[in-house]
N, C-alpha and C positions, 0 to 999 in steps of 0.2 A: 184427707187426714194423714199425717205422717205416722207411720208405724215404726217403732224402734224396737230392736231386739238385741239379745246378748249371746255370744258364743265364746268359747275358750280355745286357744291353740297352744300347743307345745311341740317342740321338735328340736330346737337348737337353743343357742344362747338367747335369753329373753331380751337382751340389748338388740339383737338382730331382728327377732320377731316383732318387738315393739316398733322399731323403725319402719319395717315393712308395712305394718297396718296403719301407722300414723300417716303414711304417704298416700292413703287412698281417699277418694271422694266417697262420701256416704258413711264414713267412719267418723263418729264424733267424739269418741273417747276410747283410749287404750290404757288398761291398767296392767302394769308390769309387776310380776312377782312369781309365786309359786302356786300350783294348783295340785290338789289331791282328788282322787276319785274314791272308789270303794274296793274292798277285798284286796287282791294282790296289787292293786294300783292305789293304795291308800297313803303312800308316802308322797310328800311334796316333790314336785318336779318343776323346773323352770318353765314358765308359760306366761301368757297374757290373756286378759279378758278383753274382748272387742265388743263395743257397743256400736251398733250400725243401723242404718235405715235401709231395709231390703227393697224399698222403691228406688234407691239410688245405686245400690250394689247388692246383687243377689248372693245368697248363701253359697250357691254353686261357684261363683267367682271367688269368693273368700277362701273356700276350701281349695280350689285349683291353685290359687296363689300360694297358699300355705304349703301344698304338696311340692310346688316348684321351687320354693325358697328355703327348704331345709332337706336333709338327707332322708326323704320319706320312704325310700326303698333300701335303706342300709341299717342293719341291726348291729351296731357297734358297742364296744364295752362301756360306753358312758350313757347308755339308754336309761339307767336308773335316775340320772341327773337330767337328761334331755329326753323325756318320754315323747315319742311321736304320737300325738293325739289330737283329736277334736273333742272338746268337752262340751257336752250339751246340757241344756237347762230344762228340757221338756221331752217327753216320749216322742212327740211328732218330729221334733228337731233331730233326735237320735236316728229315727227311721230315715228321714230325708238325708242326713249326713252319710249314713251307710250306703244309701242308694247312689249318691253323688260319687263317693269314693269308688264304688263298683264300676260305675260308668267311665270314670276317668283312668282306671287301671290300664286300659289299652294305650294310653299316651306315655307309659313309662316302661322302660326296659326290664327292670326288676319288679318283683312282687312288692306292692305297697304294704308297709308294715304299720301304717298309721291306724291306730285304734280309735273307735268312737266310744267315748266313755262318759258316764253321767258325772256331772260336776258334784263335788262334795264340799270342798273348802278352799279358800283362797287366803294367802298371806302376801301382803304387798311387800315389794322390795324396799330397802331403805331409801329415803329421799335422795340421797347423794347419787344414786345410780339410776334413778327414774329419769325418763326422757334423755337417756344417755347420748344417743346419736346427735340430737339437736343441740345439746350442750357441748359436744366434743367432736364435730364433724371432721376435724383435721388430725385427730389421734390416729396413730398407726392401726389400732384394732378396727376403727371405723373404715378407714381407707381399704384395709385388707379384706375384711369380712362382710361389712355392711354394704359398702358401695357396690360390690358386684350384684348383690340381691336387688338393690334399688335400680341398677342399670337393667336388670332383667325385667323389672316392673315396667320401666320406660319402654323397653323393646316389645314385650309380649302383652302387657296389660295397660298400655298408655291411655286407653279410653277411661280407665278407672283411677288414674293417678291424679293427685292434687298437685299441680305444678308449684304452688306456693310452699308446699312442704318439701319440695325437692330442688328449691332454688340453688342451694349450695352446690349440689351435684351437677345441675345443669350448667351453672356458671363455670365450674371446673372443666366439664366436658367441652364447652365452647372455647375456653382458654386453651386447652390442649389442641383442638382443631385449628385454632388460629396460629399457634406456635408451629404446628406442622406445615401450615400453608406458607409461612414466611420464608 
C-alpha cells in the first residue's frame, strides 16, 4: 500500500524551494506559496507544501535536503519573508522532525535555526510564478540561484533525484564538459 503524506518547508525563495523538491523521486506534488503557523509565526512566509511517499523518500532525507539547500544556519534580516521552517501537519510529524534536525546538527558548522512549526494556513502563489524553474530554466535567476541547489542534489542526493526533472540541468552540464574537452 502506498502511503502518502504532506510536509511544508520554508527557508528561502519559494521558486528555489519548489524546484528542489520537484526534482526528487517520491515527491508527487509541490505547492508553491506562503505558509503561516501560529503565535509569533502567524504571518505568511514564502514556502512550499510537499506531498510525498515515505516509502520512496523518507522524511529524514527531505529535511536533510531542505537544510542543505537554504541558509539553515543563518539568521538574516529577511527571515520574516523567508522563515527557516519545517511545517508539520501532525504531532507525531512534529516530534520526528525535531528529532531529525537535532541529529543532523552535527553536519553543520553553525547552529541550525530551522524551526519545526505546526501548519496553520496556506496561500498559493499566483499562477504566473508557479513551477517557475521548469518554465524559465535559462533565466539568470534560475542559473544563478536554483541551478547550484540542483547541482548539490545531483552530487549529494543523487539516489533520490528524478533525472527526468533535471534533464535541462544535466544537458547543460554535459554540454559544458564537452566544450572543455574540445
